[in-house]
Steps between C-alpha positions, in 0.01 A plus 500: 500500500257786554509583124424135427211505749369820346511345159305197622244724674462705181430175305259366767183685373567380144551146624181514706309628192643210292407261777143631496490459124622144530245422773218637276632285210512190724144564609388550144668175396342308787161634396560400140609151612182464714289616209670247270439224745130601531470520121663161459262342753198662327627379164545142631145520647367631169665217307353241733155660468535508116591126500201421717268698274647334193440158644143596596445625144628171354261309725211721398583459134514116545166511680351714222621261235355207687168683537501584128544135423212410729283769340581371152416146605170610653415704187577194283295279730208745489518525125505123466203470740307757306571326173375164652187680625429641144562161338 
């Protein structure tokens, strides 16, 4: 029994070292998981912001097109008015 105990005691430092390595590995994996969650949240937030900006851009483009139409109409009206004045 004493021989068996001695064998276990001899293995104890190696087991403690392996346990420490496993603990460091677990801590590293937990950190990686937290970083992945943070990255995923930031990515989701970024996608939402991109969608919002894309919608704003579409609205601005529609407004610009409408203003261009108004400008063309005003230019045509001005030209017609000038031609009437000359005539």
